[in-house]
N, C-alpha and C positions, 0 to 999 in steps of 0.2 A: 107239269104245264098243259094248258089246254091248246087245241089245235091252234097254229097261227093262220090258219086260212083268212079269218077275218081281218087280217092284217091288208089284204090287197083287195080293193074293189073293181078293180079292172086288169089290164095287161100290166101298170106298173109293178115294179119293185117296192117293196116297203123299206121305207129309210127313216133309222133311227140316230138321232143327234143329240149327244151328250156334251155339256160343256158347263164350266165353272160358272158362276154369277159374274156379271160385268165380263164376259169375254166374247159376247157378240152372238150367243145363240139364237135371238129373236131375226138378227139380222140374215143368219146363215139360213134358217127356216123359210124367211121370206125368198132368199135368194134361191133357194131349191125349188120353191113351189113355182115360181117363175121359170124356171129353166131347166128341171130334171122331169124325165119321165119316171117320176117317183111319189109315191104317197109317204109323206113325212109323218110318223106316228106322233100324237100329240103328247109333249112333256109338261104341259100343266093341266092345273085343275079345269076341269069343263065349267064353263060360265054358267052353265043351267043345273050344276050338282047342287041339290036341295040343301044338304049338309052345311056346306061351306057359304051357301047365301045366307043362312039362317045365322051362322056364327060371324060372318064378316058386318051383319047388321047389329048384331049384339056388340061389335067391338067400337061402333059409334058411340054407345052409350057409357059402355063400360071395359075402354082398352086394356086396361091392367089385369082385371078379373078374367078376361074372356080369351086374352092371348093364347094360353095354352090350349083351351078349348077349341079355338080356330085351327091351331097347327095340328090338334090331334084329327079333326075333321079333315083336313086335307091328308094326313097319312092314312087314313081309312079309305079316302077317295083312291088314292094310288095302290092301296092293299087290293081293293076291290077290282080294280081296271088292269091291274099288272098285265095279265094275258093279253091284252088289247094292245097296250101303250109300252109296255117294258119300262115303266117306271117313271119317276121324277126327271127331267133332263139334267139337274144339277147331282143328281145322285152318284155315289161312287159304284161303277156297274159291278154285278155278280155274275158271273158266266153259268154258274151253277143253278142260280135262280132264273137266269134266261132260259135256260135248257138249250139241249141240242138241235133240236128243231128248228128253233129264230135262230141260233148261232149259225147255221145253216145256211139258212135262206133269207133273214134279213140283213140290209146293209147296215153297217155302223160308222158314224163320222164323228167324230170327238174333236173338239174345237179348244185349244189351247191360246194362253196370251202368257207374254214375258211373266215370270213369276213376282219380280219386282213392280213393275206395271200394275199387275193385278193386284198386289197387296195393297199399293195406293189406291187403286179403286174401289177394293172392297172396304178401305177405310172412309174413303169419301162418298160410296153408296154401300152402307152395312147390312144389305138385304140378308133378312132372317136372323140376325146374331145381336139384336138389340140396337139402343141408341147410337147415334154417331159418338166415337170420343172426340174430343176437342184436340187432343195430341197425338200425333202418330206413333211416337215410342210406347206411349201408354197404351194404345190399340194393339202393337206387335208384341207386346208382352202381356197381354189378355187374353185366357184362354175363353174361346167363342163356344156359346151353348152349339149341340148339334142337334137335328134332328135324327134321331135313331131309326125310326123306321123308314122313311123314305130317302133319308142320306146315307146311309148304310156307311157309318162311320164309327159305329159303336156308341156305347152310351156316355161316354166321358167328355167334357169340353178341352177341346185343342189349341194349342197356339195356331194362328193364321198361317203362317207357314209350313206346319205340319198339315192343315187341311189340304194346302197345294199339294205336297209330297204323297200325300192319301189317294187323292182322286186321279194324279197322275199316275202313279202304280197301278191303279187300278183300270185307267183307259191302256196301260202296255198290256195288261192281263187279259183284258178284252180282246185287244188286236192278235195276240197270240191264238185265243181261242176260238174265235169266229172266221169263218171262211172269207168273209168280206168286209174289212176291218181297216179305217183310215185314221191316222191322227193327223189333222191339218193344224197350221198354226194362224191365228187371226191376222197376223201381221201379214203373211202371204196373200191373204184374200186383199189387204188394203192396198198392197204392191201393185197386184195384178188380179183383178176380180176374175176376169173371164178365164184367164191361162189358170189360174189356180182351181178353178170350179172344174174347167176341163180337164186336168189332170187327175182331181179327186173323182170325178164320175168315171172316168177310164179304169182308174185303180178298181173303184166298186163294182163295174160292170154296169154301169147305170148310164142309160141313151140320153143325151141333151136335146134339148126343143132345137131347131133350124135356128133361131136368131136369140143371142143373147141378150137380156132384157136385166138393166144394171139396176141396183138398189141403191139409189142417190143420197137419200134421207136416212136419217135416225127412224127406226120403227117402233121406238117404245113411245108412249103418250107425252112423256116429259120431254124426249130430245128429238122430237119429229121434224122441228126446224133445223137440226144439226144435219150438215152434209158429210156424204162419204170423203169429201176432200179434207175437211177439219179433223176426222179423226185420223187420216192417213199423214196429214202433217205432225200432228202431234204423237202418233205412235211411231212412224217411219224415222222421224228425226228424234225421237227418244226424249223429248222435249218433259217427259216425267223424271227423267234424272235430275233435274233442277230441284226437285221437291226431297232429293236423297242427302243423307249428312253421312260422314263417317259412322256416328253412332247408330243409326238406324240401319247402316249398312252390317255392321257389326251384330246387330239383335237377328236380323233376318238371316244371316249367314250363319250365324250359330245352331240355327234348325233346319234351314233349307239343305237338300239332299244333292251333293254336287252330281252325281250319277244320275239322278233323273231330270235335272235341269239339263244336262248334257243329252240325253236320250231325246228330250222333246225339243233339241235344237237350239238352245240357248246357252249361255255361259254365264258364270258366277261373276259378279262384280265387287270390284274391290275399291277403297277410297280414292284410290291412285288414278282409277278409270273414270271418274266422276266427270273429270272436264273434257271427257271424249266425247259428250253430247253437242250435236251441232245446231 
């Protein structure tokens, strides 16, 4: 890999954030920009990339025919810029590709969400995996297409729970390989944003700015009016449990890896635990 010197434009350290879709990576990047003396490496395609601008415009007129072309253009962007940004923020990180220089100098922060809540989120907002299914159980048993180049999950479609398993194993491998790497739970940021960020910053060796600036609203275009409190109420009270039933739990638990669930700080949910939601 080429030198990582371009990662730092000042005395700030470089911070790379990885996290699955619907786990709060936009929120965390905004929070880090406001509060940490770190340069957050891009995890999305540059808005000025000509290839993806062209294919995005084509999709307006021929969405079905040009979808694969647009995805290929995004793959090419990250292939060409990997040495600068260390890949797509939703990828399964590969320590060998990242290389020893970046593993030693870059700070890595991996954001995770409760797997059951995440599966529901992906069902409701199925980024990059096709149209939304009308039925949750059908979604959970559908093998999702993967973006082989930038997602680094191999070429074969995977069950949604297996996508979670593999990404989490990748985060665990990166945590072991990198000098500075932390896996943090989205729910902990919702419970106490300032304290969790301070702990993460200390573990990564990143200086915090003098005053904490909270991110109080959603940072995606479509949820900019949703407050931090709305998310906190939903996830900390585990309101999402109401959308699960015994049949859906059986489907999820058949694939979900209990060891990796525990490693990420969560627990397997069985049908008798559904009534435990507050």
